[in-house]
Structure formats: structure tokens, C-alpha cells
DRENGU-857606 format. One record per residue (C-alpha): x, y, z; residue number from 1. Coordinates in steps of 0.001 Angstrom, whole numbers, m for minus. Layout:
N
{px = X py = Y pz = Z k = NUM};
...
//
This chain:
110
{px = m14055 py = m68211 pz = 17214 k = 1};
{px = m11620 py = m70373 pz = 15267 k = 2};
{px = m7902 py = m69714 pz = 15419 k = 3};
{px = m7618 py = m69123 pz = 11667 k = 4};
{px = m9397 py = m66548 pz = 9560 k = 5};
{px = m10993 py = m68118 pz = 6496 k = 6};
{px = m12300 py = m66633 pz = 3282 k = 7};
{px = m15804 py = m67452 pz = 4534 k = 8};
{px = m15123 py = m65457 pz = 7732 k = 9};
{px = m14092 py = m62461 pz = 5625 k = 10};
{px = m17216 py = m62710 pz = 3453 k = 11};
{px = m19505 py = m62950 pz = 6501 k = 12};
{px = m17816 py = m60011 pz = 8219 k = 13};
{px = m18143 py = m57789 pz = 5146 k = 14};
{px = m21743 py = m58892 pz = 4616 k = 15};
{px = m22659 py = m58122 pz = 8237 k = 16};
{px = m21034 py = m54687 pz = 8000 k = 17};
{px = m22743 py = m53643 pz = 4747 k = 18};
{px = m26166 py = m55330 pz = 4942 k = 19};
{px = m27889 py = m52421 pz = 6705 k = 20};
{px = m26708 py = m49883 pz = 4097 k = 21};
{px = m26829 py = m52235 pz = 1080 k = 22};
{px = m29411 py = m54972 pz = 1745 k = 23};
{px = m29422 py = m55936 pz = m1940 k = 24};
{px = m25774 py = m57081 pz = m1798 k = 25};
{px = m25718 py = m60837 pz = m1307 k = 26};
{px = m23106 py = m63012 pz = 358 k = 27};
{px = m22539 py = m64576 pz = m3055 k = 28};
{px = m21682 py = m61176 pz = m4577 k = 29};
{px = m19302 py = m60410 pz = m1719 k = 30};
{px = m17699 py = m63854 pz = m2041 k = 31};
{px = m17088 py = m63181 pz = m5761 k = 32};
{px = m15539 py = m59780 pz = m4999 k = 33};
{px = m13270 py = m61277 pz = m2332 k = 34};
{px = m12255 py = m64090 pz = m4718 k = 35};
{px = m11590 py = m61587 pz = m7540 k = 36};
{px = m9405 py = m59572 pz = m5160 k = 37};
{px = m7403 py = m62649 pz = m4151 k = 38};
{px = m7110 py = m63723 pz = m7811 k = 39};
{px = m5745 py = m60276 pz = m8731 k = 40};
{px = m3135 py = m60510 pz = m5983 k = 41};
{px = m2158 py = m64058 pz = m7013 k = 42};
{px = m1929 py = m63077 pz = m10699 k = 43};
{px = 339 py = m60115 pz = m9926 k = 44};
{px = 2619 py = m62284 pz = m7764 k = 45};
{px = 2721 py = m64987 pz = m10455 k = 46};
{px = 3891 py = m62295 pz = m12912 k = 47};
{px = 6731 py = m61402 pz = m10533 k = 48};
{px = 5150 py = m58152 pz = m9390 k = 49};
{px = 5120 py = m57017 pz = m5756 k = 50};
{px = 1720 py = m56235 pz = m4222 k = 51};
{px = 1555 py = m53155 pz = m2005 k = 52};
{px = m1528 py = m52693 pz = 155 k = 53};
{px = m1287 py = m49367 pz = 1957 k = 54};
{px = m1647 py = m49526 pz = 5747 k = 55};
{px = m1455 py = m53338 pz = 5580 k = 56};
{px = 1805 py = m54485 pz = 4021 k = 57};
{px = 3719 py = m55591 pz = 959 k = 58};
{px = 3940 py = m59031 pz = m630 k = 59};
{px = 7382 py = m59216 pz = m2261 k = 60};
{px = 8483 py = m61782 pz = m4814 k = 61};
{px = 12045 py = m62895 pz = m4044 k = 62};
{px = 14375 py = m65482 pz = m5532 k = 63};
{px = 16237 py = m67729 pz = m3110 k = 64};
{px = 19616 py = m68735 pz = m4447 k = 65};
{px = 20609 py = m72346 pz = m4922 k = 66};
{px = 22426 py = m73750 pz = m1911 k = 67};
{px = 23800 py = m76907 pz = m394 k = 68};
{px = 21689 py = m78567 pz = 2302 k = 69};
{px = 21684 py = m81778 pz = 4307 k = 70};
{px = 19253 py = m84670 pz = 4230 k = 71};
{px = 18403 py = m85308 pz = 7900 k = 72};
{px = 18063 py = m89049 pz = 7165 k = 73};
{px = 21476 py = m89195 pz = 5453 k = 74};
{px = 23521 py = m86335 pz = 6955 k = 75};
{px = 26739 py = m87494 pz = 5308 k = 76};
{px = 25342 py = m86632 pz = 1846 k = 77};
{px = 25065 py = m83096 pz = 548 k = 78};
{px = 21877 py = m82166 pz = m1287 k = 79};
{px = 21607 py = m79316 pz = m3779 k = 80};
{px = 18575 py = m77169 pz = m3008 k = 81};
{px = 17676 py = m75471 pz = m6290 k = 82};
{px = 16976 py = m71782 pz = m6776 k = 83};
{px = 13329 py = m70995 pz = m6167 k = 84};
{px = 10899 py = m68115 pz = m6043 k = 85};
{px = 9221 py = m67300 pz = m2735 k = 86};
{px = 6827 py = m64666 pz = m1454 k = 87};
{px = 7829 py = m62580 pz = 1529 k = 88};
{px = 5364 py = m60435 pz = 3474 k = 89};
{px = 6438 py = m57193 pz = 5135 k = 90};
{px = 3841 py = m55708 pz = 7474 k = 91};
{px = 2988 py = m52028 pz = 7135 k = 92};
{px = 3268 py = m49504 pz = 9970 k = 93};
{px = m349 py = m49751 pz = 11104 k = 94};
{px = m330 py = m53564 pz = 11124 k = 95};
{px = 2984 py = m53604 pz = 13005 k = 96};
{px = 1455 py = m51295 pz = 15620 k = 97};
{px = m1509 py = m53656 pz = 16056 k = 98};
{px = 797 py = m56673 pz = 16341 k = 99};
{px = 2872 py = m54911 pz = 18988 k = 100};
{px = m149 py = m54972 pz = 21292 k = 101};
{px = m979 py = m58634 pz = 20557 k = 102};
{px = m949 py = m61032 pz = 23469 k = 103};
{px = 2010 py = m63314 pz = 22607 k = 104};
{px = 496 py = m66395 pz = 24242 k = 105};
{px = m2701 py = m65999 pz = 22218 k = 106};
{px = m714 py = m65550 pz = 18973 k = 107};
{px = 1120 py = m68890 pz = 19195 k = 108};
{px = m1996 py = m70870 pz = 20090 k = 109};
{px = m1128 py = m71370 pz = 23767 k = 110};
//
């Protein structure tokens, strides 16, 4: 098992779970559904809308204010870091409960 979950892993997992009940559903169809789902989420975020997925979490669009930073190669010079839009993820209750039981060494790749 790889450390990261890929879109392909998601498609294969869904396909394996539904193939006995829906043998006519192909991996290609599932891949398209997964991609459409991700596209819908990305489109909503690009429009500045938050995405709430019950029992999973919320993707929130936030604006980070402009600030003064330092260039590590030239610490004597101030650098203006411009305002920018970022996405913040807040885990839902059920996901937080699952993470609470996670083996910390396994989570950081140790």
C-alpha cells in the first residue's frame, strides 16, 4: 500500500465495492464520476464558495492579508508578501474521531 491515496486508488476501491451489485458499471464510468465530483468541488472553490461535505469536513476559501516577510537569503531586506486566497480544510466530527485513533508514527511516515 502506498503512503498517498490517489484518484486511481479511489476509483478501484469504489469499483471493487460496487461490481457485485452493478457489474455493468465500468472503471471508466466511475473514474468520470470521481473526476466530475472533484471538478464540482474545484469550481465551487474557484467561485469563492465553501464546500461542506457532511461527516467529512469543510473546505473554506480564506483571504490571507498582505504582510511583510523576510528573504532568507537576504534577511536585511523586507519583502512584501501580497494578499492571496487560500483554501483551509476543517475536519468534521467523524473524521476527527478517526484521526484521534491514528497511530502518530504511521501518520508522519516514520
